[in-house]
GUNU-386940 format. One record per residue (C-alpha): residue number from 0; x, y, z. Coordinates in Angstrom, 3 decimals. Layout:
REM GUNU-386940
> NUM  X  Y  Z $
...
REM end
This chain:
REM GUNU-386940
> 0  -4.287  49.014  6.319 $
> 1  -7.767  47.369  8.006 $
> 2  -7.982  44.157  8.808 $
> 3  -9.209  41.979  5.678 $
> 4  -12.558  40.391  5.549 $
> 5  -11.450  37.513  3.756 $
> 6  -8.055  36.156  3.532 $
> 7  -8.131  33.042  0.896 $
> 8  -7.890  29.656  2.690 $
> 9  -8.877  26.550  1.085 $
> 10  -10.919  25.806  4.031 $
> 11  -13.470  28.437  2.621 $
> 12  -14.692  25.809  -0.117 $
> 13  -16.716  24.296  2.978 $
> 14  -17.780  20.946  3.347 $
> 15  -19.874  20.450  -0.235 $
> 16  -21.186  16.689  1.243 $
> 17  -22.720  18.782  4.516 $
> 18  -23.967  21.939  3.062 $
> 19  -25.598  20.452  -0.467 $
> 20  -26.465  16.887  0.371 $
> 21  -29.350  17.144  -2.462 $
> 22  -27.259  19.307  -5.062 $
> 23  -23.871  18.026  -4.923 $
> 24  -21.130  20.131  -5.522 $
> 25  -21.875  20.327  -9.325 $
> 26  -23.915  23.854  -11.088 $
> 27  -24.477  24.827  -14.316 $
> 28  -21.557  26.589  -16.734 $
> 29  -24.015  29.609  -17.047 $
> 30  -23.803  30.503  -13.374 $
> 31  -20.062  30.406  -12.698 $
> 32  -19.664  32.607  -16.360 $
> 33  -22.453  34.888  -14.970 $
> 34  -20.569  35.594  -11.428 $
> 35  -16.891  36.051  -13.603 $
> 36  -18.212  38.073  -16.712 $
> 37  -20.562  40.578  -14.171 $
> 38  -17.335  40.792  -11.592 $
> 39  -15.354  41.976  -15.022 $
> 40  -17.607  44.577  -15.873 $
> 41  -18.156  46.165  -12.199 $
> 42  -14.124  46.206  -11.730 $
> 43  -13.688  47.022  -15.234 $
> 44  -16.161  49.844  -14.485 $
> 45  -14.431  50.907  -11.545 $
> 46  -10.602  50.244  -12.280 $
> 47  -10.584  49.934  -15.931 $
> 48  -9.670  47.326  -18.251 $
> 49  -5.621  47.003  -17.600 $
> 50  -6.804  46.874  -12.998 $
> 51  -9.228  44.355  -14.214 $
> 52  -6.903  41.937  -16.081 $
> 53  -3.926  42.269  -12.723 $
> 54  -6.800  41.707  -10.509 $
> 55  -8.258  38.528  -12.870 $
> 56  -4.745  37.343  -13.187 $
> 57  -3.574  37.274  -9.541 $
> 58  -6.455  35.785  -8.578 $
> 59  -5.800  33.446  -10.835 $
> 60  -2.385  32.537  -9.572 $
> 61  -3.649  32.450  -6.224 $
> 62  -6.027  29.795  -6.681 $
> 63  -3.619  27.981  -8.876 $
> 64  -1.374  27.911  -6.179 $
> 65  -3.831  26.759  -3.851 $
> 66  -5.021  24.275  -6.303 $
> 67  -1.437  23.043  -6.800 $
> 68  -0.954  22.577  -2.243 $
> 69  -4.783  20.684  -2.507 $
> 70  -4.460  18.714  -4.648 $
> 71  -0.642  17.502  -6.567 $
> 72  1.369  18.472  -3.201 $
> 73  4.025  16.253  -3.124 $
> 74  4.276  15.155  -6.707 $
> 75  7.996  16.038  -7.840 $
> 76  8.195  14.368  -11.259 $
> 77  6.902  16.437  -14.316 $
> 78  5.203  13.469  -16.466 $
> 79  3.359  12.826  -13.297 $
> 80  1.827  16.052  -12.556 $
> 81  0.970  16.865  -16.068 $
> 82  -1.144  13.633  -16.282 $
> 83  -2.890  13.664  -12.789 $
> 84  -3.637  17.496  -13.505 $
> 85  -5.291  16.712  -17.161 $
> 86  -7.562  13.908  -14.915 $
> 87  -7.909  16.630  -12.488 $
> 88  -9.063  19.555  -14.694 $
> 89  -11.230  16.883  -16.942 $
> 90  -13.153  15.609  -14.065 $
> 91  -13.495  19.137  -12.459 $
> 92  -15.315  20.234  -15.759 $
> 93  -12.360  22.762  -16.440 $
> 94  -11.392  22.266  -19.547 $
> 95  -9.084  19.347  -21.554 $
> 96  -5.239  20.299  -21.116 $
> 97  -2.890  19.194  -23.774 $
> 98  1.092  20.053  -23.459 $
> 99  2.657  21.097  -26.850 $
> 100  5.743  21.859  -25.987 $
> 101  7.644  21.450  -22.689 $
> 102  11.068  22.040  -22.462 $
> 103  11.895  22.248  -18.467 $
> 104  15.386  22.885  -18.601 $
> 105  14.921  25.800  -20.283 $
> 106  11.408  26.360  -17.951 $
> 107  9.819  27.296  -21.661 $
> 108  5.819  25.357  -22.252 $
> 109  3.262  25.975  -24.827 $
> 110  -0.259  24.331  -23.540 $
> 111  -3.545  24.214  -24.700 $
> 112  -7.038  24.214  -22.818 $
> 113  -10.158  22.865  -24.859 $
> 114  -13.760  23.204  -24.229 $
> 115  -12.245  26.051  -20.823 $
> 116  -14.552  26.569  -18.424 $
> 117  -13.841  30.260  -19.303 $
> 118  -14.547  30.900  -22.819 $
> 119  -15.609  27.445  -24.939 $
> 120  -18.770  28.739  -26.749 $
> 121  -18.349  32.573  -26.266 $
> 122  -19.038  34.471  -29.656 $
> 123  -16.113  35.866  -31.040 $
> 124  -14.102  39.206  -29.731 $
> 125  -11.515  41.090  -30.635 $
> 126  -8.891  40.053  -27.606 $
> 127  -7.887  36.967  -25.828 $
> 128  -10.149  36.438  -22.673 $
> 129  -8.929  34.058  -20.203 $
> 130  -6.699  36.134  -18.255 $
> 131  -8.148  34.187  -15.148 $
> 132  -6.287  30.963  -16.626 $
> 133  -3.186  33.122  -17.306 $
> 134  -2.899  33.391  -13.152 $
> 135  -3.884  30.000  -12.661 $
> 136  -1.602  28.209  -14.900 $
> 137  1.358  30.363  -13.629 $
> 138  0.185  29.618  -9.591 $
> 139  0.371  25.634  -10.690 $
> 140  4.002  26.147  -12.884 $
> 141  5.678  28.379  -9.948 $
> 142  4.194  26.122  -7.153 $
> 143  5.197  22.832  -8.907 $
> 144  8.537  24.279  -10.104 $
> 145  9.666  26.959  -7.617 $
> 146  10.342  29.255  -10.063 $
> 147  8.086  32.610  -11.322 $
> 148  6.529  31.800  -14.476 $
> 149  4.832  34.340  -17.029 $
> 150  1.570  33.016  -18.854 $
> 151  0.256  34.503  -21.728 $
> 152  -3.300  33.277  -24.128 $
> 153  -2.036  33.270  -27.347 $
> 154  -5.076  31.789  -29.077 $
> 155  -8.537  31.864  -27.475 $
> 156  -11.846  30.508  -28.677 $
> 157  -13.115  34.375  -28.617 $
> 158  -11.067  35.152  -31.508 $
> 159  -11.701  32.241  -33.955 $
> 160  -9.317  29.556  -32.499 $
> 161  -11.250  26.291  -30.957 $
> 162  -8.810  25.806  -28.151 $
> 163  -6.917  28.012  -25.754 $
> 164  -3.292  27.965  -25.998 $
> 165  -0.864  29.501  -23.637 $
> 166  3.054  30.113  -23.630 $
> 167  4.250  29.524  -20.020 $
> 168  8.170  30.959  -19.510 $
> 169  10.017  31.305  -16.421 $
> 170  10.919  34.639  -15.315 $
> 171  14.835  35.633  -15.394 $
> 172  15.859  37.855  -13.093 $
REM end
């Protein structure tokens, strides 16, 4: 296998204060969605929808893992983790997190993200589209618990719901 050019590390986010002294860390949501959906279009044309979903899920999972390690490392109490996660997601403009069901013992969760970065305000479509978010949540949950998770979006703004709802279940080996 050839040497990789971009192995992700948190350092690739850069020094925002140094690099953007006038514009700062914020940009418009349209710019983020433009990048995401153009990537998705190109990936689907080249690799098909199923492989694209796999790539987006894996990318979200990698992001969730790094997000956890760089923002939440050291938190061991579930309620403290959720509370801080809610604050960070809202402060960063990612979405408003609610936990509807949390069964720590069995590793089963239902959560919602309102005003979701990826889809809130988009037109209705035939299916849920927040595959990156599924992976992101899986990465966060796996990093916190040390167990493998499968996350699935079951309600989405794009299917007529006004919040994105996800199930998260520990993968039983």
